[in-house]
N, C-alpha and C positions, 0 to 999 in steps of 0.2 A: 634777782628779787622776785618772789612769787607774786603773780598778779592777784589783786583783790577782787574776788568774784562774789563774796558775801561780806557785807559791811554792817556794822552796828552803829546806830545813832540813838541817843537818849534824850528825851524831852520830859524833864521831871521824872516821874516814876513810870513812864511809858517807854519801852524799848522797841526799836524798829530795826528788824533785820531785813536788808534789801539784797535780793539776788540778781546778779547781772554778769553773765559771762559773754555778753555781746551777741549771743545767738539764741539757743533754745533753753538756756538755764538748766542744763542736764545735771543729773546727780552723779557726776564723776567722783572718784575718790577725793579729789581736791575740794570739790564743792561741799561734800559731806564734812570733810575735815574743817573747812573754814566756818561752816554753820555751827558745828560743835564748839569751835573756839569762841564764836559770838555768844552762844548760849551759856558758856562758862562765865560770862560777864553780866548776865541778866539776873536780877534779884529773884529769888524764889519765895520770898516772904512778903512781898508787896508789889503793887503796880500791875502792869499788863504788858503782854508781848504782842507785837504786830509782825507778821511775815508777809513780804510783798515781793513781786518780781519787777521786771522792767516793763515799760509800756508795750502792750501787745502780747506779752509772754510771761506767764506765771512760771510754768515749768513744763518741759516736754518729756520728762521722765528720765530714765537711765541713759547713759552715754552709749548710743548705738554704735559708735566707732569701736568702743571696747568690746561690745557684744559681738560685732561682726569680725573682730580680730581673731576669734577662735582661741584666745589665750584663756583657758579654763580658770587658772589660778587668779588672774586679774579680774575676770568676770565675777568670780565668787567673792573676791575681796570687795569689789565695787558694790555688789548687791547686798552683801552682809552689812557693810558700813551704812548703806542707805536704810536698810531695815532697822538697824539699831538707832539711827537718827530719828526715824519716824516714831519708834516706840518711845523715845525720849520726849519728843514733842507732844505725842498723844497723852503722856502722863505728866506733862509739865505742871507744877503745882499752882501756877497762876493762870488767869484767863489768857488764851491765845486767839488772836484774830487774824484771819487770812484776808489780805487785800489782793484779791485775784485780779491782776492787772491785764489779763488776756487769756490766751490758750492755756489749758491745764490738762495734759494728756498723761495717761498711765500713772507713773509715780507722782506726777503733778496733781492728779486727782486724788491719789491716796494721801498726799500731804494735806489737801483740803479736809479730808476725813479726820485728820489728827487735830484740827483746829476747832475751838469751841464755838466760834462764830465766823461765818464766811461772807464777805461782801465782794461782789463781782462787778464788772463793767458791762455796759451795753455795747453791742457791736457784733461783728461777724466772728465771734470767738467760739471755739469748741472745747468741750470738757467731756472726759470719759475715760473708761478703762478699755483700751483696744486690744488687749493681750490675745483674746480668742481669734482676732483677725491677723495677728502676727505670729501665730503658732507658738505662743509662750504660755507656760503654766503660771497661774497666780498662786504663789506659795502662801501657806497658812498665816504668817505674820502680817501679810498685806491683805489677804482675803478677809480676815477678822475685822480689819478697819472698815472696809467698805460695807460689809454685812451689818456692822454696828450702826453706820450712819445713814445708809440709803433707805428710802421708804419701802415698805413691804410691796407696794404695787410695782416697784421698779427693780426689785432684787434680781429677777431673772434677766430682764432687759439690760440692766447696767453691767452685769457680770458675764453671764454665759451668752447673752445676746450682743455684748460689746457695743451697746448703743452709744452714739456720740450725741451730746446735747448742746444746744446753745446755752449760754449762761442763764438766760431768762428761763428756759425750759427746765434747767437743772434745779430750780427751786422746788418744783413739785416732786422731783426725785430725791430731795433731801441732801443734795450735794452743795447747794448754795443757799444762803439765808435771805439775801436781798441783792438787788442789782441797781447800780446808779450810773449816771453819766461819767465818762472817763475823766473829765476835768474836775469832778467833785469827789472822786474816789477817796483820796487821802484825807480830805476834810471830814467826810462822813466817817471814815474809819477811825480817825483820831478822836472824833466826838464820842463814838462808841467806846473807844479805849478809855476815855476819861470816866465814863460810867462804870465799865467793868473793873477799872482799877480800884474802885471803892469797895469791892467785895472783901469781906472780912478775912482775917488770917488768925488762926489756922483753919477756920471753918470751911473756907472754900476748898483748900487743898485736901482736907479730910473727906469732904463730901464728894469731891471729884474722884478721889481714890476709890471710894465705895461705888460710885456710879459706873466706873469703867472696869471694875474688878474682874468681871467674867471674861470679856474679850482680852483684857490686858494679860490675865494669867495664861490664856491660850497662846497669846503672842510670845510671851516670855518662854513658855514651855517649848514652843516650836523653834524659837531662836536658840535655845540651849541645845536642841537636837541638831540644828544646822551647824552650830559652832563646832560640834565634834567632827564635822566634815570639811571645815574651812582650814 
């Protein structure tokens, strides 16, 4: 039986997807598969979606064991599955809230960029895109996400400078919206979800589609090009 590393809970019209692989919450092929299965059960015409990690860890990015394996086919499969998942979350028709429960590195940061509102926790947690320091190229489907969300003053620092931020400092960078104490994270997030779940339908989804149209079209175009090589 496959271990559950992404689980779905519903409280009224608020859906909560929790990520917990017991370690760094990496976006392995299995993690992406299970998150997609959870999303299949979330209403797209009402309510609100919350995505959270385990205490101390939102997500550490792609699975480094697979990257270090040298298996090109498996690396491409993992990466493309994660990119498609992020595009799905970015364009999700209802409000999406990230409950950033700890570190958010690389793809963990890009997941935050997909969410409409991001609430993090106080503490010694780091957030950022470290790809330039690990000799990895940030591909267009991911680059468009961070370019869309990060503030102008931090575009170079956060992408080409690979700057790592505390969650508090990441507010000015545009990567987190507010930071709260660890023990009040979910209560604050759920209160925000109650508010955002009242947004009208289909007005919210239609406006969101227009709002993200430019980066989303670039993401899909790049994904289609990548798909030819996977």
